[in-house]
Structure formats: C-alpha cells, structure tokens
C-alpha positions in Angstrom: 0.0 0.0 0.0 1.4 3.4 -1.0 2.1 5.8 1.8 0.0 8.9 2.0 1.9 12.1 1.3 1.5 14.8 4.0 3.8 17.5 2.6 5.3 17.9 -0.9 7.9 20.2 -2.2 7.8 20.5 -6.0 10.8 22.4 -7.5 10.6 25.0 -4.8 12.8 28.1 -4.8 12.7 31.0 -2.4 14.6 34.0 -3.7 13.6 37.2 -2.0 16.6 39.2 -3.4 19.6 38.4 -5.6 20.5 35.1 -3.9 18.1 32.2 -3.3 17.8 31.1 0.3 16.6 27.7 -0.9 16.5 26.3 -4.5 15.0 23.5 -6.4 13.6 21.6 -3.4 12.0 18.3 -4.4 10.9 15.9 -1.7 7.9 14.5 0.0 7.1 13.8 3.7 4.9 10.7 4.3 2.1 10.8 6.8 3.3 9.6 10.2 7.1 9.9 9.6 9.7 12.2 11.3 11.7 14.0 8.7 14.8 15.7 10.1 16.0 18.8 8.3 19.7 18.8 9.2 22.3 21.4 8.3 24.6 24.1 9.4 23.4 27.6 10.4 22.3 29.4 7.2 21.8 26.2 5.2 18.0 27.0 4.6 16.4 24.7 7.3 14.1 27.3 8.9 13.3 28.9 5.5 12.2 25.5 4.3 9.9 25.1 7.4 8.4 28.5 7.0 7.4 27.6 3.4 5.2 24.9 4.8 3.0 27.0 7.0 2.9 29.9 4.5 5.0 32.3 6.6 7.0 32.5 3.3 5.6 32.0 -0.2 7.8 30.3 -2.8 9.1 32.5 -5.6 9.2 29.3 -7.8 7.6 25.9 -7.6 4.9 24.8 -5.2 4.6 23.5 -1.6 1.5 21.3 -1.0 0.1 20.3 2.4 -2.5 17.5 2.3 -2.4 17.8 -1.5 -3.3 21.5 -1.6 -0.8 24.2 -2.6 -0.1 26.5 0.4 -1.1 29.5 -1.7 -4.6 28.0 -2.0 -5.1 27.5 1.7 -6.6 30.1 3.9 -3.4 31.0 5.9 -5.1 30.9 9.3 -6.8 27.6 8.6 -3.6 26.1 7.4 -1.6 27.2 10.5 -4.3 25.8 12.8 -3.8 22.4 11.0 -0.2 22.6 12.1 1.4 22.4 15.5 4.5 24.6 15.9 7.2 24.2 18.5 10.3 26.4 18.6 13.5 26.9 20.6 12.3 30.0 22.4 9.0 28.2 23.2 7.0 31.5 23.0 4.7 31.0 25.9 2.6 34.0 26.9 4.1 35.1 30.3 0.8 36.5 31.6 -1.1 33.3 30.8 -1.2 30.2 33.1 0.0 26.9 31.7 -3.7 25.9 31.1 -4.4 29.1 29.1 -1.2 28.7 27.1 -2.0 25.2 26.1 -5.7 25.8 25.5 -5.2 28.9 23.3 -5.6 27.3 19.9 -8.6 25.2 20.9 -10.2 28.4 22.4 -9.6 30.2 19.0 -11.2 27.2 17.3 -14.3 27.6 19.3 -14.0 24.7 21.7 -16.2 24.7 24.8 -14.4 25.5 28.1 -15.0 22.1 29.6 -13.7 20.4 26.4 -10.6 22.6 26.6 -10.0 21.9 30.3 -10.2 18.1 29.6 -7.8 18.4 26.6 -5.3 20.4 28.6 -5.4 17.8 31.4 -4.9 15.0 28.9 -1.9 16.7 27.4 -0.2 17.6 30.7 -0.4 14.0 31.7 1.0 13.0 28.3 4.1 15.2 28.7 4.6 14.3 32.3 3.3 17.4 34.0 0.4 16.5 36.4 -2.3 19.0 35.8 -3.2 19.3 39.5 0.3 20.7 40.0 1.0 22.6 36.8 -2.3 23.9 35.3 -2.4 27.1 37.4 1.4 27.9 37.2 2.9 30.7 35.1 5.8 30.2 32.7 8.3 32.0 35.1 7.5 29.4 37.7 8.7 26.5 35.5 12.1 25.1 34.7 13.4 25.3 31.1 12.5 21.6 30.5 9.0 22.1 32.0 8.4 25.1 29.7 9.5 23.1 26.7 7.1 20.3 27.7 4.3 22.9 27.9 5.4 24.2 24.4 5.1 20.6 23.0 1.7 20.2 24.7 0.5 23.5 23.2 1.6 22.4 19.7 -0.5 19.2 20.2 -3.5 21.0 21.7 -5.9 21.0 18.7 -4.7 17.6 17.6 -3.1 18.8 14.4 -2.0 16.2 11.8 1.3 17.9 11.2 4.0 19.2 13.6 6.8 21.7 12.7 9.6 21.8 15.3 12.4 24.3 14.9 15.3 23.3 17.2 12.8 23.0 20.1 15.4 21.5 22.5 18.4 23.5 21.4 18.4 25.8 24.5 18.2 23.1 27.1 21.1 21.6 29.1 22.4 18.3 27.8 20.7 16.1 30.4 17.3 17.8 30.0 17.7 17.8 26.2 18.2 14.0 26.2 15.2 13.6 28.4 13.1 15.7 26.0 14.3 13.7 23.0 13.4 10.5 24.7 10.0 11.9 25.7 9.4 13.1 22.1 10.2 9.6 20.8 7.7 8.1 23.2 5.0 10.7 22.2 5.6 10.1 18.5 5.3 6.3 18.9 2.1 6.9 20.8 0.5 9.5 18.5 1.9 8.8 15.1 2.0 12.5 14.0 3.8 13.7 10.9 6.8 15.7 12.1 9.3 18.0 10.3 12.1 18.7 12.8 14.9 21.2 12.2 18.3 20.7 13.9 22.0 21.2 13.4 22.7 18.4 15.9 23.7 15.1 14.1 23.1 13.1 17.3 19.6 14.5 17.7 18.9 13.7 14.0 19.9 10.0 14.6 17.9 9.7 17.8 14.7 11.2 16.4 14.5 10.8 12.6 13.0 8.2 10.4 14.7 10.1 7.5 17.2 12.9 7.3 17.2 15.7 4.7 20.6 17.3 4.7 20.6 20.9 3.5 23.7 22.7 2.2 23.6 26.3 0.8 19.8 26.1 0.3 19.7 22.7 -1.5 18.8 19.2 -0.3 22.0 17.3 -0.9 21.0 14.0 0.8 17.6 12.5 1.7 17.4 9.1 3.3 17.4 7.0 6.5 20.0 7.4 9.2 21.8 4.2 8.1 21.9 5.5 4.5 23.3 8.8 5.8 26.3 6.9 7.1 26.9 5.6 3.6 26.7 9.0 1.8 29.8 10.2 0.2 28.6 13.8 -0.2 31.2 16.2 1.4 28.6 17.8 3.7 27.4 14.4 4.9 30.9 13.3 5.5 31.5 16.4 7.6 28.6 15.5 9.8 29.7 11.9 9.9 33.0 13.0 11.3 31.2 14.8 14.1 29.5 11.5 15.1 32.8 9.6 14.8 34.6 12.1 17.0 31.9 11.9 19.7 31.9 8.1 19.6 35.7 8.0 20.0 35.6 9.6 23.5 35.8 7.0 26.3 35.7 7.8 29.9 
C-alpha cells in the first residue's frame, strides 16, 4: 500500500533578493514519519519550514500540504492544522499553563469544559500532572518544563502535522536528552507527521525516520540514518566526522 503524502515540495525556490535562500527543493514527507532537516546555520532549514506554514511564499515551484498548494489555503486555517514548537517556546508570560495550552482550541471555538479536559490529557501526556501545573505561570517553571508545555500546546488542537524548529536547542544536555526520549515516546504513541529542524547530528539520529541534509539552500541528501552513514557527499561526510569524534571519547 502506497504511503499517504502529508507534505510535498515540487521544484521549490525562495529567492527574495539576488540570492536564493533555498533552491529546487524536491521531496515528500509521508504521513506519520519524522523528517529531520539537518544542516549548518544558514543552510536553509528554517526557511524550508516557513514555506510549509505559509509564513513564506515560494518564488518558484509549489509546496503542497495534504495535496493542496499552500497558496490556495486560507493561511489561518492552514496554520491551525499545524502544531508549531520552537526553541524560544514562545509561551505567553501572563497566561497560566492551562491558558497557554488551550489557546488554539479556544480560538477554534472549543467549549471551556472540552478545553480543560484536553489540557489535562496533554499535561499527563508530557509528564506534568495538571493538579500541580495547570495554574502555574511560565516563570514558575524550569526550562525543561516550559519546553514540555510548548510541546503540549503544539498538540492541543490535535493537528496532523507538527513543525519543530530546534525546540530542544536551548536546554542543558541532560534535559535535552530527556526531552528527546520523551518526544520519541510521544511520536510512537500519537503517530504524528513531524518535520524537525536541527543542526545536531546526534539528535537527527535519535529522532529521525529520515534525514534531509541541506547545504547552501539545497537538499544534498535524503534518506534513512543508516543510508546517511553511507553517503559520500562532502557535507554528509563532515557530519559523519562529528559522530565519529563523539563516539571515540571513552571515559
């Protein structure tokens, strides 16, 4: 049975000035997979992601979400179909945890009781008991707890697609590993389609079903982590060396 395509890039270029930020992107993301967009700073990862939720519009080619070009979607409706988690988290400081998580369902017209039930379910899901955390404010949480709230908020309206832009990048190494493991558990449980931006090769191998490597705005490799280790592309080999160096340390 053929996999259902969630997102498709068809000869996509984004060139707002004299130099394209991404060019000739051709790839698909299957429903239920975790595609990692890996690359150095400035390689085009975040630009690629912003083309999916119509924060940027291609200057050439077409991005399709659920088979519909992003330019044909109502932008607000499109973005409410997509959960979004970023490194800075972006929680509203004057909102409680419950209000932060329930914001999109509220905007979608959910009833208060339905929102409260959903918030409770999600807090349990990300390991934050609602009786302890619902009424707290972001400044009362640790960095890892705030990131968990950010993931819960991205899941609040049960979107089919999640975009995650280096969501764990600001965390300390121990908390980051905990969040990566928590994310793997959630993905196995929920089966969401996820596009995840990182420059961390270890994170890519822990989380990704496939890796798309960007270099100077182009996808130079697309395949499984095991296939990535076989790639002879110079940029892939540079990232391979990072893995090899880390694996050589023994304590």
